C-alpha positions in Angstrom: 102.2 27.2 75.4 100.4 25.4 77.7 97.6 25.7 80.5 97.6 23.8 83.4 94.6 23.4 86.3 95.1 22.3 89.6 92.3 21.9 92.3 93.3 24.1 95.2 91.3 22.7 99.0 88.6 22.0 97.1 87.6 25.3 97.0 89.7 26.9 94.0 91.2 25.9 91.0 94.7 27.6 90.0 95.8 28.1 86.4 99.2 27.9 85.3 99.8 29.4 81.9 103.4 28.4 80.3 104.7 30.1 77.3 107.3 29.0 75.1 110.3 31.0 76.6 110.6 29.6 80.1 107.8 32.4 81.9 104.7 30.9 83.6 102.2 32.8 85.6 99.6 31.4 88.3 96.3 32.2 88.8 93.7 31.7 91.0 89.8 31.7 90.5 89.4 33.0 93.9 89.7 37.0 93.3 91.7 36.5 90.4 94.9 36.6 92.3 98.3 36.2 90.6 99.9 33.6 93.0 103.7 33.4 90.9 105.4 35.2 88.1 108.2 32.8 87.1 110.9 34.7 85.1 114.3 34.2 84.3 117.3 36.3 85.4 120.4 37.3 83.4 121.9 33.7 84.2 118.7 32.0 83.2 117.5 31.2 86.8 113.7 30.8 86.9 112.4 32.4 90.1 109.3 34.0 91.5 108.8 37.7 91.4 105.9 38.6 93.3 104.8 37.6 96.4 102.4 34.8 97.9 101.3 33.0 100.4 102.5 29.8 101.1 99.7 28.2 102.7 96.8 28.8 99.8 94.1 28.8 102.9 95.8 32.5 104.0 94.3 33.8 100.6 90.7 33.9 102.0 91.3 36.7 104.2 94.3 38.0 102.0 94.4 41.4 104.1 97.4 42.4 101.9 95.5 41.7 98.8 98.2 39.8 97.6 98.1 39.7 93.7 94.0 40.2 93.7 91.7 41.9 91.4 90.7 45.1 93.2 87.4 46.7 93.0 84.8 47.4 92.3 87.1 51.0 93.6 90.4 50.6 93.8 91.9 52.5 96.6 90.4 54.5 99.5 87.2 56.3 99.5 86.7 59.4 102.2 84.3 58.7 104.4 83.3 55.4 103.0 80.7 57.8 101.2 80.0 59.7 98.3 77.6 61.7 95.9 76.5 60.9 92.4 73.5 62.6 90.2 72.4 64.0 93.8 72.1 60.6 96.1 74.6 59.9 98.8 75.9 56.0 98.7 77.0 54.6 102.0 79.9 52.1 101.7 81.4 49.7 104.2 84.3 51.3 106.1 87.2 48.8 106.8 89.9 51.2 106.9 89.1 53.4 110.0 86.2 55.5 108.8 86.9 55.0 105.0 86.6 52.7 102.6 89.2 50.4 101.0 89.7 48.2 98.2 85.6 47.7 97.5 84.9 47.1 101.2 85.5 43.8 103.1 83.4 41.7 100.8 85.3 43.2 97.3 86.3 41.8 94.0 89.5 40.1 95.9 87.5 37.4 97.8 84.8 36.0 95.1 85.0 33.1 93.0 85.1 33.7 89.5 83.7 32.1 86.6 86.8 30.9 84.5 87.1 30.3 80.8 90.5 30.0 78.6 91.9 29.7 75.5 94.8 28.9 73.7 96.7 29.3 70.4 100.5 29.4 69.0 101.1 32.7 70.5 99.6 33.0 73.2 97.5 31.4 76.2 95.1 33.2 79.0 92.1 33.2 81.5 89.6 35.0 80.9 87.2 35.7 84.9 83.7 36.7 84.5 81.7 37.9 87.7 78.4 40.2 87.9 78.1 42.5 90.4 75.1 43.5 91.3 73.2 46.8 92.1 74.1 47.9 95.8 76.8 45.4 96.1 79.1 46.8 98.6 76.7 49.9 98.4 77.8 50.7 94.8 74.5 51.5 92.4 74.2 49.4 89.4 74.4 46.1 88.0 77.6 45.5 86.3 79.0 42.9 84.1 83.0 42.5 84.6 85.7 40.5 82.6 89.2 40.1 83.3 91.5 38.5 80.9 95.1 37.7 81.5 97.1 36.8 78.3 101.0 35.5 78.5 102.5 35.4 74.8 106.0 34.4 73.8 107.2 38.0 74.2 107.0 37.7 78.2 104.4 39.9 78.5 101.7 39.3 81.2 98.5 41.5 79.4 95.5 42.5 82.0 92.5 43.7 80.3 89.7 44.9 82.3 86.4 45.1 80.7 83.0 45.9 81.9 79.4 47.6 81.7 77.0 48.9 84.1 73.1 49.7 83.6 73.7 52.8 86.2 76.1 55.6 86.5 78.5 54.2 88.8 82.1 54.5 90.4 84.6 51.9 88.8 88.5 51.3 88.7 89.5 47.8 88.5 93.1 47.3 89.4 95.5 44.2 90.2 97.5 44.3 93.6 100.3 42.1 92.9 103.7 43.0 95.0 106.6 42.7 92.4 110.2 41.8 93.9 112.4 41.1 90.7 115.4 39.9 93.0 113.7 36.3 92.8 112.1 34.2 95.4 112.5 37.0 98.2 116.4 37.1 98.4 116.6 40.8 98.8 113.6 43.2 99.9 113.3 46.3 97.1 115.3 48.6 98.6 117.8 48.7 96.0 115.3 48.3 93.0 115.4 51.0 90.2 112.1 52.5 89.5 111.3 54.9 86.6 107.7 56.6 86.6 106.8 58.8 83.5 105.1 61.4 85.9 105.4 65.3 87.0 102.6 65.1 89.4 101.5 63.0 92.4 98.6 62.9 94.7 99.2 64.6 98.5 98.0 62.5 101.1 96.7 63.3 105.2 97.8 61.5 107.8 95.2 59.0 107.3 96.8 58.5 103.7 93.5 59.9 102.1 93.9 62.4 99.6 94.0 66.4 100.5 92.8 67.3 96.9 96.0 68.8 96.0 98.4 67.6 93.4 102.2 68.1 94.1 104.9 68.8 92.0 107.4 65.8 91.8 110.4 68.1 91.1 113.7 68.2 93.5 111.7 65.7 95.9 112.2 62.2 96.6 108.9 61.4 94.4 110.7 62.4 91.1 111.4 58.9 89.4 111.2 60.3 85.8 115.1 59.7 85.1 114.6 56.7 87.9 115.8 56.3 91.5 116.5 54.0 94.0 113.3 53.3 96.3 115.6 53.5 99.2 115.8 57.1 98.7 112.0 57.5 99.7 112.2 54.6 102.8 115.2 56.6 104.2 114.0 60.5 103.3 112.5 63.2 106.0 110.0 64.3 103.1 107.0 64.6 104.9 104.8 62.8 102.2 107.5 59.7 102.9 106.6 59.3 106.7 102.6 59.5 105.9 103.2 57.0 104.0 105.3 54.9 106.8 108.8 55.8 105.6 108.0 54.7 102.2 105.5 55.6 98.8 101.2 54.8 98.8 100.6 57.5 96.1 98.7 58.0 93.3 100.9 59.7 89.9 99.2 60.9 87.2 101.5 59.8 84.1 102.8 62.8 82.0 102.8 60.0 78.5 106.1 61.6 77.4 107.7 58.4 77.6 107.8 54.8 75.6 106.9 53.3 79.2 104.7 54.7 81.9 106.5 52.9 84.4 109.6 50.6 84.8 110.9 48.4 87.5 114.9 47.2 87.4 116.5 45.0 90.1 120.5 45.5 89.1 121.6 42.1 91.0 119.4 39.8 89.2 119.2 41.8 85.8 115.5 41.3 85.7 113.4 44.2 84.3 109.8 44.7 84.2 108.3 47.5 81.6 105.1 49.1 82.6 102.2 50.2 79.8 99.0 51.2 80.5 95.9 52.8 78.8 94.7 54.0 82.7 95.7 57.6 83.8 98.0 56.9 86.3 98.7 54.4 88.7 99.4 54.1 92.9 102.7 53.1 93.7 102.5 50.9 97.4 106.0 50.2 98.6 104.8 47.3 101.7 105.2 50.1 104.0 102.8 48.7 106.6 103.2 44.6 105.7 103.3 43.2 109.3 106.3 40.8 109.5 106.1 36.9 110.0 104.0 36.1 107.1 104.5 32.9 105.7 105.3 33.7 102.2 106.2 31.0 99.6 109.7 31.7 99.6 110.1 32.9 103.1 108.9 35.5 105.8 107.1 38.7 105.0 108.6 42.1 106.3 108.5 45.8 105.3 109.2 47.1 102.0 109.3 43.5 100.5 107.3 44.2 97.7 106.2 47.2 95.3 102.9 47.6 94.0 102.0 49.3 90.6 98.4 49.8 90.6 97.1 51.2 87.2 94.1 53.0 87.7 91.7 56.0 87.9 91.5 58.3 91.3 88.9 57.8 94.2 90.2 61.2 94.8 87.8 62.4 91.9 84.6 61.4 94.1 85.3 64.3 96.4 88.1 66.8 94.5 88.1 68.2 91.2 90.9 67.6 88.9 91.9 63.8 89.2 91.1 61.3 86.9 87.6 60.4 87.4 86.0 57.0 88.1 82.9 57.2 87.0 81.6 55.4 84.5 78.3 56.5 82.8 75.6 53.5 82.3 75.9 51.7 78.8 79.1 53.2 78.8 82.1 50.0 77.7 84.6 49.8 80.3 88.0 48.6 79.0 91.2 49.1 80.2 94.6 47.5 79.6 97.7 47.3 81.6 101.0 45.1 80.1 103.6 44.2 82.0 107.1 43.2 80.3 109.7 40.7 81.8 113.1 41.3 80.4 116.9 40.9 81.0 118.5 44.4 82.0 120.5 44.1 78.4 117.4 43.5 76.3 115.4 47.0 77.2 
C-alpha cells in the first residue's frame, strides 16, 4: 500500500492511492475529483475506467462535473428555491431556472483540506471543508468530511460525514463517469447494468421531477435482471427521449438484492459492484456530453460514460413520497458507497 503526492500547476495536489494487487485511485484536493481509477481486465491489463481531462486546468470549470464531490445538494432543485420551516431560501439558478449540483460555486470547485492515512490493509485520503451559513443560499454552517479508502479487495470506499448547526438540505455524491472498457476504447452502449429498483422518478422536459414515481415493469428502466444500456439509448419510451436518448433518472432501491447496482463490460470482463446505505441513485449516461473535449485517453462523445450518483432525492423539497434530503440541526450525516472492482468470473 502506498500514497503518492503530486503538485498540479502549483494550485492543487493529486493524491494517488495504490494497493498491493494492482489497483490505484487518483484524487485531487480540488473538488475531491477522482481523476483516474486504474484496474485490471480479464487479461491483466491495467487501464483507467473513469473519464478525466487531459489538461488538469480544465477541472477548474469542469461543467461535466467529472469525478467530483457534488453538494450541498446533488441534482436539480426546481425553481432554484425551497421552503424550510416557514422560510423560503433562494439559490443560484445555474441550469435554466433551476439550481444544479450545489450551484456555480458548489463543492466541486473548492480546494479541500487534505490528510492521508495508511495501514497494512488500506490506504486513504480524508478531505475536509466548512461550508458557512448561506453558502450558495443554503442555511447552516456545515462541517463536511469525505474519506476515500482503497483496500486490497479492490474496493474504493467513499464515506461522507457532516453536521450542521441549522436544519438544512444536504445530500452529497460523487460524479465519476465510469467506462469499464478501459482507456475509453468504447462507449458504454454494451455495458450491462443491474439496479435493485422497481420504481424511478418521472422527469419533465426540463429534467425536473414531476412528483410521480413510475414502475419499471415492462420498460427500458427495468434493470432488476440486468440489461444493456443501449436498449435505453435506442428506445422510443418517452422518459428515455426526455433525457436525450438515455438515462438521467433517480432510481429508488428495493434493497432486495445483495448489491444495489452493478456494471459489467463483457468485452474487458471488468465488473463494478455498488453497495450503499443511500436510498437511491441517479444513473446518468452522458447523453448531453459535448463532443471534442480533450480527455486523458481521447476525445469526448455522447454515451462515453455512466454515472452512479448514490444520494437522496432533491425532489423531496417539493413533493412528498421521496427520500428526504433534510439534515436536522445537530444530526450526524453518515453515508457510504462502496465500489468493488472484479473480473466477471469472480462475481
